[in-house]
Backbone as a chain_set.jsonl record, in Angstrom:
{"seq": "XXXXXXXXXXXXXXXXXXXXXXXXXXXXXXXXXXXXXXXXXXXXXXXXXXXXXXXXXXXXXXXXXXXXXXXXXXXXXXXXXXXXXXXXXXXXXXXXXXXXXXXXXXXXXXXXXXXXXXXXXXXXXXXXXXXXXXXXXXXXXXXXXXXXXXXXXXXXX", "coords": {"N": [[-49.539, -37.731, 46.187], [-48.321, -37.306, 48.717], [-46.175, -35.804, 47.857], [-47.408, -33.481, 46.934], [-48.495, -32.455, 49.304], [-46.116, -31.96, 50.682], [-44.92, -29.986, 49.068], [-46.821, -27.927, 49.389], [-46.483, -27.395, 52.08], [-44.048, -26.171, 52.082], [-44.417, -23.682, 50.986], [-44.344, -20.2, 51.634], [-46.198, -18.488, 54.191], [-48.757, -16.039, 53.631], [-48.849, -13.553, 50.996], [-46.513, -12.97, 49.66], [-44.518, -12.704, 46.814], [-46.608, -12.901, 45.149], [-49.725, -11.685, 43.795], [-52.367, -10.908, 45.894], [-54.97, -10.449, 45.225], [-58.365, -11.318, 44.82], [-59.392, -13.788, 42.578], [-61.668, -13.49, 39.9], [-64.374, -14.596, 37.834], [-64.353, -13.816, 34.354], [-66.456, -11.23, 32.978], [-69.225, -12.366, 31.257], [-70.736, -10.821, 29.596], [-73.825, -9.425, 28.24], [-76.737, -11.512, 28.458], [-77.763, -13.673, 25.795], [-80.438, -12.732, 23.622], [-83.675, -14.168, 24.0], [-84.978, -16.683, 21.786], [-87.376, -15.742, 19.332], [-90.813, -16.277, 20.022], [-93.326, -18.14, 18.358], [-96.158, -16.423, 17.04], [-99.659, -16.082, 17.079], [-101.007, -15.019, 14.224], [-103.409, -14.521, 12.94], [-105.392, -12.904, 14.333], [-104.2, -10.428, 13.95], [-104.666, -9.603, 11.424], [-106.266, -7.288, 9.447], [-108.95, -7.164, 7.581], [-110.054, -5.081, 6.025], [-107.873, -3.416, 5.652], [-105.798, -5.13, 4.771], [-106.62, -6.694, 2.593], [-105.883, -7.125, -0.713], [-106.881, -7.895, -3.117], [-109.829, -9.449, -4.423], [-112.184, -11.201, -2.246], [-112.149, -11.7, 1.17], [-112.994, -13.464, 4.168], [-113.739, -13.927, 7.68], [-114.204, -16.977, 9.177], [-115.245, -19.439, 11.421], [-112.901, -19.152, 12.971], [-110.883, -19.021, 11.086], [-109.429, -17.797, 7.964], [-111.157, -17.202, 4.971], [-111.416, -17.481, 1.465], [-113.704, -15.823, -0.449], [-114.258, -14.634, -2.927], [-112.451, -14.794, -5.905], [-109.818, -14.042, -8.303], [-107.699, -13.716, -5.408], [-105.913, -11.767, -3.018], [-103.928, -11.298, -0.166], [-102.33, -9.257, 2.12], [-99.859, -10.198, 4.398], [-99.289, -9.983, 7.977], [-96.474, -8.152, 9.373], [-93.331, -9.758, 9.827], [-90.808, -12.3, 9.872], [-90.653, -15.03, 9.527], [-92.929, -17.575, 8.663], [-95.637, -19.808, 9.393], [-98.081, -21.59, 7.85], [-101.219, -23.158, 7.919], [-103.063, -24.608, 5.554], [-106.115, -25.156, 3.815], [-108.696, -26.461, 1.636], [-111.904, -26.39, 0.028], [-112.205, -27.426, -2.421], [-110.27, -28.468, -5.296], [-107.5, -26.334, -5.744], [-105.085, -23.703, -6.422], [-102.64, -22.0, -4.53], [-100.413, -19.401, -3.555], [-97.536, -18.178, -1.867], [-95.846, -15.196, -1.598], [-92.882, -13.328, -1.099], [-90.306, -11.002, -0.521], [-89.359, -11.079, -3.167], [-89.472, -13.755, -3.834], [-91.246, -16.823, -4.46], [-93.61, -19.365, -3.633], [-95.505, -22.093, -4.694], [-98.541, -23.731, -3.949], [-100.419, -26.616, -4.205], [-103.714, -27.454, -3.538], [-106.083, -29.835, -2.309], [-109.419, -31.046, -1.691], [-109.394, -32.907, 0.358], [-107.116, -32.757, 1.918], [-105.31, -30.993, 4.172], [-102.565, -28.645, 4.118], [-99.285, -27.827, 5.269], [-97.295, -25.043, 5.332], [-94.095, -23.771, 5.671], [-92.233, -20.862, 5.955], [-89.347, -18.961, 5.516], [-87.036, -16.274, 5.316], [-84.385, -16.977, 5.345], [-84.092, -19.589, 4.555], [-84.916, -22.458, 2.477], [-88.34, -22.834, 1.48], [-90.653, -24.977, 3.232], [-92.848, -27.565, 2.663], [-95.286, -29.459, 4.033], [-93.308, -30.776, 5.539], [-91.28, -31.251, 3.698], [-88.808, -30.029, 1.338], [-89.886, -27.256, -0.584], [-90.537, -26.276, -3.963], [-89.006, -23.319, -5.057], [-89.63, -20.182, -6.51], [-88.675, -17.374, -8.55], [-89.901, -14.02, -8.166], [-92.716, -11.9, -7.344], [-93.948, -9.566, -4.848], [-92.097, -7.465, -2.492], [-93.207, -7.418, 0.061], [-94.865, -9.776, 2.25], [-97.332, -11.745, 0.714], [-100.325, -13.546, 0.402], [-101.788, -15.486, -2.038], [-104.702, -16.51, -3.866], [-106.174, -18.711, -6.2], [-108.796, -19.401, -6.614], [-112.134, -19.319, -5.17], [-112.656, -20.631, -1.853], [-110.298, -21.283, -0.552], [-108.93, -21.882, 2.633], [-107.459, -20.51, 5.41], [-106.354, -21.992, 8.054], [-104.592, -21.734, 10.175], [-102.175, -19.324, 11.089], [-99.054, -18.532, 11.908], [-96.421, -16.434, 13.066], [-93.008, -15.371, 13.315], [-90.076, -13.58, 14.372], [-90.487, -10.885, 14.777]], "CA": [[-50.282, -37.07, 47.23], [-47.356, -36.831, 49.718], [-45.35, -34.762, 47.246], [-48.216, -32.261, 46.907], [-48.555, -31.941, 50.678], [-44.79, -31.45, 51.017], [-44.751, -28.718, 48.368], [-47.681, -26.925, 50.009], [-45.922, -27.021, 53.383], [-42.861, -25.358, 51.866], [-44.791, -22.336, 50.547], [-44.421, -19.275, 52.771], [-47.517, -17.937, 54.478], [-48.91, -14.692, 53.1], [-48.859, -13.466, 49.55], [-45.164, -12.935, 49.126], [-44.383, -12.011, 45.536], [-47.837, -13.077, 44.357], [-50.823, -10.763, 44.048], [-53.39, -11.55, 46.732], [-56.316, -10.077, 44.788], [-59.22, -12.489, 44.578], [-59.655, -14.018, 41.16], [-63.093, -13.577, 39.574], [-64.691, -15.012, 36.465], [-64.566, -12.671, 33.472], [-67.861, -10.915, 32.702], [-69.582, -12.933, 29.957], [-71.512, -9.874, 28.806], [-75.272, -9.617, 28.375], [-77.279, -12.805, 28.026], [-78.364, -13.568, 24.458], [-81.894, -12.562, 23.599], [-84.358, -15.44, 23.75], [-85.513, -16.862, 20.434], [-88.763, -15.28, 19.278], [-91.833, -17.319, 20.079], [-94.341, -17.953, 17.309], [-97.298, -15.605, 17.424], [-100.858, -16.29, 16.268], [-101.115, -13.797, 13.425], [-104.747, -14.304, 12.375], [-106.055, -11.723, 14.897], [-103.527, -9.198, 13.527], [-105.076, -9.265, 10.062], [-107.411, -6.391, 9.295], [-109.36, -7.428, 6.196], [-110.242, -3.818, 5.299], [-106.553, -2.869, 5.336], [-104.855, -6.093, 4.203], [-107.102, -7.305, 1.357], [-105.371, -6.447, -1.9], [-107.703, -8.302, -4.257], [-110.813, -10.477, -4.091], [-112.946, -11.03, -1.011], [-111.768, -12.592, 2.26], [-113.896, -13.398, 5.321], [-113.351, -14.721, 8.842], [-115.216, -17.993, 9.484], [-114.789, -20.523, 12.295], [-111.54, -18.905, 13.429], [-109.918, -19.018, 9.986], [-109.693, -16.879, 6.854], [-111.721, -17.913, 3.831], [-111.555, -16.709, 0.228], [-115.073, -15.879, -0.988], [-114.212, -14.252, -4.344], [-111.059, -14.86, -6.361], [-108.539, -14.175, -7.622], [-107.632, -13.013, -4.143], [-104.575, -11.525, -2.474], [-103.991, -10.769, 1.196], [-101.026, -8.908, 2.697], [-99.691, -10.822, 5.71], [-98.669, -9.073, 8.95], [-95.019, -8.142, 9.398], [-92.605, -10.825, 10.496], [-89.863, -12.822, 8.897], [-90.892, -16.454, 9.311], [-94.356, -17.878, 8.722], [-96.15, -21.164, 9.248], [-99.492, -21.53, 7.473], [-101.954, -24.405, 7.694], [-103.992, -24.252, 4.491], [-107.052, -26.193, 3.387], [-109.599, -25.998, 0.577], [-113.089, -27.231, -0.152], [-112.124, -27.911, -3.799], [-108.886, -28.313, -5.758], [-107.097, -24.999, -6.161], [-103.695, -23.337, -6.201], [-102.353, -20.779, -3.793], [-98.975, -19.183, -3.461], [-97.051, -17.176, -0.927], [-94.725, -14.46, -2.171], [-92.25, -12.354, -0.208], [-88.898, -10.755, -0.801], [-89.001, -11.447, -4.53], [-89.516, -15.212, -3.992], [-92.612, -17.32, -4.494], [-93.798, -20.814, -3.562], [-96.861, -22.441, -5.133], [-99.083, -24.87, -3.205], [-101.638, -27.2, -4.757], [-104.589, -27.95, -2.477], [-107.241, -30.652, -2.648], [-110.445, -30.948, -0.653], [-109.247, -33.89, 1.43], [-105.789, -32.754, 2.518], [-104.688, -29.721, 4.57], [-101.122, -28.566, 3.874], [-98.561, -26.919, 6.159], [-96.221, -24.355, 4.636], [-93.19, -23.006, 6.532], [-91.533, -19.89, 5.113], [-88.349, -18.149, 6.193], [-86.169, -15.673, 4.302], [-83.039, -17.554, 5.407], [-84.057, -21.002, 4.174], [-85.886, -22.905, 1.486], [-89.65, -23.117, 2.07], [-90.926, -26.381, 3.533], [-94.266, -27.89, 2.497], [-95.564, -30.763, 4.637], [-92.074, -31.389, 6.001], [-90.316, -31.468, 2.6], [-88.489, -28.786, 0.629], [-90.854, -26.844, -1.61], [-89.875, -25.544, -5.045], [-89.013, -21.873, -4.899], [-89.619, -19.5, -7.806], [-88.482, -15.933, -8.427], [-91.069, -13.19, -8.448], [-93.573, -11.479, -6.249], [-93.585, -8.299, -4.198], [-91.222, -7.573, -1.336], [-93.988, -7.697, 1.269], [-95.494, -11.099, 2.154], [-98.706, -11.753, 0.206], [-100.922, -14.847, 0.126], [-102.623, -15.388, -3.231], [-105.575, -17.66, -4.107], [-106.649, -18.735, -7.58], [-110.238, -19.669, -6.665], [-112.762, -19.293, -3.851], [-112.611, -21.884, -1.11], [-109.085, -21.413, 0.255], [-109.123, -21.628, 4.055], [-106.245, -20.412, 6.216], [-106.76, -22.463, 9.384], [-103.664, -21.216, 11.19], [-101.081, -18.52, 10.589], [-98.187, -18.064, 12.973], [-95.234, -15.757, 12.561], [-91.961, -15.049, 14.27], [-89.106, -12.636, 13.843], [-90.981, -9.505, 14.854]], "C": [[-49.335, -36.493, 48.273], [-46.515, -35.694, 49.164], [-46.11, -33.437, 47.22], [-48.28, -31.644, 48.284], [-47.221, -31.336, 51.076], [-44.555, -30.104, 50.344], [-45.576, -27.618, 49.006], [-47.107, -26.477, 51.349], [-44.696, -26.131, 53.226], [-43.189, -23.931, 51.442], [-44.868, -21.42, 51.764], [-45.857, -18.798, 52.969], [-47.583, -16.514, 53.955], [-48.778, -14.716, 51.588], [-47.467, -13.473, 48.966], [-45.13, -12.133, 47.839], [-45.647, -12.11, 44.692], [-48.876, -12.038, 44.736], [-51.904, -11.49, 44.828], [-54.804, -11.209, 46.289], [-57.107, -11.342, 44.454], [-59.518, -12.593, 43.089], [-61.151, -14.137, 40.943], [-63.236, -14.013, 38.121], [-64.824, -13.768, 35.598], [-66.053, -12.485, 33.198], [-68.23, -11.455, 31.325], [-70.361, -11.969, 29.072], [-72.997, -10.155, 28.961], [-75.7, -10.994, 27.849], [-77.882, -12.649, 26.635], [-79.882, -13.441, 24.567], [-82.554, -13.91, 23.34], [-84.887, -15.489, 22.321], [-86.963, -16.396, 20.41], [-89.725, -16.452, 19.288], [-92.837, -17.071, 18.967], [-95.571, -17.24, 17.868], [-98.472, -15.927, 16.505], [-101.145, -14.991, 15.524], [-102.514, -13.549, 12.873], [-105.454, -13.097, 13.009], [-105.418, -10.4, 14.467], [-103.942, -8.758, 12.127], [-106.336, -8.412, 10.111], [-107.836, -6.497, 7.832], [-109.561, -6.15, 5.389], [-108.896, -3.238, 4.846], [-105.724, -3.824, 4.489], [-105.336, -6.794, 2.934], [-106.614, -6.478, 0.173], [-106.215, -6.735, -3.125], [-108.675, -9.364, -3.783], [-111.568, -10.158, -2.807], [-112.546, -12.128, -0.025], [-112.772, -12.416, 3.393], [-113.318, -14.237, 6.458], [-114.509, -15.668, 9.151], [-114.583, -19.075, 10.344], [-113.325, -20.367, 12.695], [-110.489, -18.907, 12.345], [-110.288, -17.969, 8.953], [-110.137, -17.682, 5.648], [-111.796, -16.966, 2.636], [-112.961, -16.92, -0.306], [-115.108, -15.574, -2.478], [-112.749, -14.177, -4.76], [-110.982, -14.387, -7.806], [-108.48, -13.282, -6.381], [-106.186, -12.883, -3.699], [-104.729, -10.85, -1.124], [-102.574, -10.502, 1.685], [-100.958, -9.513, 4.1], [-99.023, -9.836, 6.665], [-97.151, -9.212, 8.931], [-94.425, -9.24, 10.251], [-91.607, -11.351, 9.499], [-90.099, -14.29, 8.589], [-92.364, -16.75, 9.547], [-94.582, -19.38, 8.706], [-97.638, -21.02, 8.961], [-100.04, -22.945, 7.375], [-103.101, -24.037, 6.766], [-104.879, -25.438, 4.153], [-107.93, -25.602, 2.293], [-110.795, -26.934, 0.512], [-113.186, -27.769, -1.574], [-110.669, -27.775, -4.243], [-108.611, -26.876, -6.199], [-105.611, -24.804, -5.893], [-103.644, -22.08, -5.368], [-100.847, -20.59, -3.837], [-98.708, -18.089, -2.448], [-95.85, -16.522, -1.578], [-94.197, -13.496, -1.119], [-90.803, -12.2, -0.633], [-88.455, -11.169, -2.188], [-88.954, -12.952, -4.778], [-90.965, -15.665, -3.889], [-92.611, -18.844, -4.348], [-95.268, -21.09, -3.87], [-97.296, -23.714, -4.416], [-100.36, -25.335, -3.886], [-102.438, -27.799, -3.606], [-105.697, -28.807, -3.057], [-108.189, -30.638, -1.459], [-110.194, -31.87, 0.53], [-107.933, -33.793, 2.195], [-105.299, -31.348, 2.881], [-103.176, -29.789, 4.344], [-100.514, -27.566, 4.863], [-97.363, -26.364, 5.402], [-95.417, -23.557, 5.654], [-92.317, -22.147, 5.632], [-90.57, -19.092, 5.975], [-87.453, -17.539, 5.132], [-84.774, -16.295, 4.268], [-82.962, -18.968, 4.864], [-85.066, -21.282, 3.071], [-87.245, -23.113, 2.168], [-89.845, -24.622, 2.244], [-92.438, -26.584, 3.458], [-94.481, -29.311, 2.995], [-94.273, -31.509, 4.999], [-91.023, -31.64, 4.935], [-90.005, -30.14, 1.923], [-89.513, -28.511, -0.476], [-90.115, -26.098, -2.705], [-90.069, -24.041, -4.864], [-88.865, -21.238, -6.271], [-89.332, -18.024, -7.587], [-89.801, -15.217, -8.68], [-91.865, -12.875, -7.212], [-93.073, -10.21, -5.599], [-92.655, -8.537, -3.014], [-91.974, -7.897, -0.059], [-94.647, -9.068, 1.13], [-96.968, -11.002, 1.754], [-99.119, -13.2, -0.037], [-101.926, -14.666, -0.997], [-103.491, -16.64, -3.334], [-106.152, -17.567, -5.512], [-108.16, -18.895, -7.682], [-110.818, -19.536, -5.268], [-112.616, -20.654, -3.174], [-111.337, -22.108, -0.328], [-109.419, -21.069, 1.696], [-107.747, -21.593, 4.718], [-106.665, -20.78, 7.64], [-105.876, -21.898, 10.486], [-102.572, -20.444, 10.471], [-100.279, -18.045, 11.797], [-96.979, -17.395, 12.342], [-94.259, -15.546, 13.691], [-91.013, -14.07, 13.613], [-89.595, -11.218, 13.847], [-89.912, -8.581, 15.375]], "O": [[-49.492, -35.344, 48.685], [-46.178, -34.748, 49.875], [-45.521, -32.383, 47.459], [-48.134, -30.43, 48.424], [-47.191, -30.301, 51.742], [-44.046, -29.177, 50.975], [-45.098, -26.493, 49.154], [-47.231, -25.308, 51.716], [-44.343, -25.405, 54.155], [-42.329, -23.054, 51.527], [-45.395, -21.81, 52.806], [-46.631, -18.72, 52.015], [-46.552, -15.849, 53.85], [-48.615, -15.775, 50.981], [-47.278, -13.956, 47.85], [-45.648, -11.019, 47.778], [-45.747, -11.477, 43.641], [-48.902, -11.564, 45.872], [-52.31, -12.587, 44.445], [-55.76, -11.647, 46.929], [-56.579, -12.297, 43.884], [-59.852, -11.605, 42.435], [-61.837, -14.809, 41.713], [-62.339, -13.821, 37.3], [-65.357, -12.758, 36.058], [-66.818, -13.449, 33.186], [-67.628, -11.059, 30.326], [-70.62, -12.277, 27.908], [-73.385, -11.032, 29.733], [-75.1, -11.547, 26.927], [-78.454, -11.603, 26.325], [-80.509, -13.974, 25.482], [-82.05, -14.707, 22.548], [-85.202, -14.458, 21.726], [-87.703, -16.63, 21.365], [-89.489, -17.479, 18.653], [-93.164, -15.923, 18.665], [-95.96, -17.441, 19.019], [-98.301, -16.032, 15.29], [-101.488, -13.981, 16.139], [-102.782, -12.454, 12.378], [-106.07, -12.321, 12.279], [-106.043, -9.349, 14.611], [-103.603, -7.656, 11.696], [-107.333, -8.775, 10.736], [-107.156, -5.979, 6.946], [-109.272, -6.129, 4.192], [-108.804, -2.638, 3.775], [-105.018, -3.385, 3.582], [-104.532, -7.433, 2.256], [-106.897, -5.284, 0.073], [-106.269, -5.934, -4.058], [-108.381, -10.102, -2.842], [-111.594, -9.018, -2.343], [-112.596, -13.317, -0.339], [-113.339, -11.335, 3.559], [-112.512, -15.141, 6.232], [-115.642, -15.235, 9.359], [-113.502, -19.571, 10.026], [-112.59, -21.353, 12.749], [-109.301, -18.804, 12.65], [-111.334, -17.328, 9.053], [-109.559, -18.724, 5.34], [-112.186, -15.806, 2.77], [-113.368, -18.048, -0.582], [-115.888, -16.174, -3.217], [-111.919, -13.582, -4.072], [-112.013, -14.336, -8.478], [-109.125, -12.235, -6.318], [-105.351, -13.75, -3.958], [-105.55, -9.949, -0.954], [-101.722, -11.391, 1.671], [-101.887, -9.36, 4.893], [-98.279, -8.956, 6.232], [-96.612, -10.244, 8.53], [-94.979, -9.598, 11.29], [-91.571, -10.875, 8.364], [-89.775, -14.747, 7.493], [-92.97, -16.252, 10.495], [-93.825, -20.13, 8.09], [-98.37, -20.402, 9.735], [-99.395, -23.828, 6.81], [-103.991, -23.266, 7.126], [-104.44, -26.588, 4.201], [-107.912, -24.395, 2.052], [-110.716, -28.104, 0.886], [-114.131, -28.484, -1.905], [-109.907, -27.035, -3.62], [-109.397, -26.281, -6.937], [-104.966, -25.619, -5.234], [-104.499, -21.203, -5.486], [-100.103, -21.527, -4.126], [-99.532, -17.207, -2.209], [-94.942, -17.204, -2.054], [-94.963, -12.92, -0.347], [-90.16, -13.162, -1.054], [-87.306, -11.567, -2.379], [-88.452, -13.389, -5.814], [-91.803, -14.978, -3.306], [-91.729, -19.527, -4.869], [-96.159, -20.405, -3.369], [-96.519, -24.661, -4.29], [-101.273, -24.543, -4.117], [-101.905, -28.559, -2.798], [-106.191, -28.546, -4.154], [-107.804, -30.261, -0.352], [-110.735, -31.635, 1.61], [-107.649, -34.647, 3.035], [-104.911, -30.588, 1.994], [-102.585, -30.868, 4.377], [-101.154, -26.584, 5.241], [-96.527, -27.114, 4.897], [-95.976, -22.763, 6.411], [-91.731, -22.637, 4.667], [-90.941, -18.604, 7.043], [-87.133, -18.201, 4.145], [-84.059, -16.157, 3.276], [-81.864, -19.506, 4.723], [-85.941, -20.469, 2.774], [-87.288, -23.53, 3.325], [-89.28, -25.428, 1.505], [-93.206, -25.871, 4.103], [-93.921, -30.258, 2.443], [-94.164, -32.718, 4.791], [-89.966, -32.192, 5.24], [-90.833, -29.229, 1.927], [-89.938, -29.414, -1.196], [-89.168, -25.364, -2.422], [-91.164, -23.57, -4.557], [-88.074, -21.696, -7.096], [-89.702, -17.471, -6.551], [-90.7, -15.752, -9.33], [-91.705, -13.505, -6.167], [-91.918, -9.821, -5.774], [-92.455, -9.675, -2.588], [-91.441, -8.58, 0.816], [-94.958, -9.488, 0.016], [-97.747, -10.275, 2.37], [-98.361, -13.983, -0.609], [-102.804, -13.806, -0.928], [-103.062, -17.721, -2.931], [-106.565, -16.497, -5.96], [-108.749, -18.568, -8.712], [-110.087, -19.628, -4.282], [-112.471, -21.684, -3.833], [-111.277, -23.029, 0.488], [-110.109, -20.084, 1.96], [-106.969, -22.539, 4.598], [-107.262, -19.967, 8.345], [-106.343, -21.618, 11.59], [-102.103, -20.838, 9.403], [-100.765, -17.255, 12.606], [-96.564, -17.738, 11.235], [-94.627, -15.541, 14.866], [-91.141, -13.771, 12.426], [-89.173, -10.414, 13.016], [-90.146, -7.38, 15.508]]}, "num_chains": 1, "name": "protein.A"}
């Protein structure tokens, strides 16, 4: 402590050979964009435009397959979370970007499917088997009437 005080007392007043310009922090650049927030995508679906096959209807805030086989184009985005249910055993699958995941549904158990082009699909918190095939645009397929999409959120717009 005494040595530091002694050294400071020996320094000449003024700038001397040193630059007196005030030091500033370097500019970190623009702040990173915030992560996209999930968006409720069900209101973005236009059944007249997005139905590719079969018959879909809106009931109790969800989408229901009335006539199958059925296919529905999903709104644009890159990552999806779907909560799916059924009133009878059936199969559904989600296809996008040449990849496909198949989901088996039973009447007593809703399923949650998370889909992202950068990662393996996740079904009920576990990795889901991924298969090649399907169109480039995201499409939800149903093998029989009774599929209910209770919630559809998307991000990456």
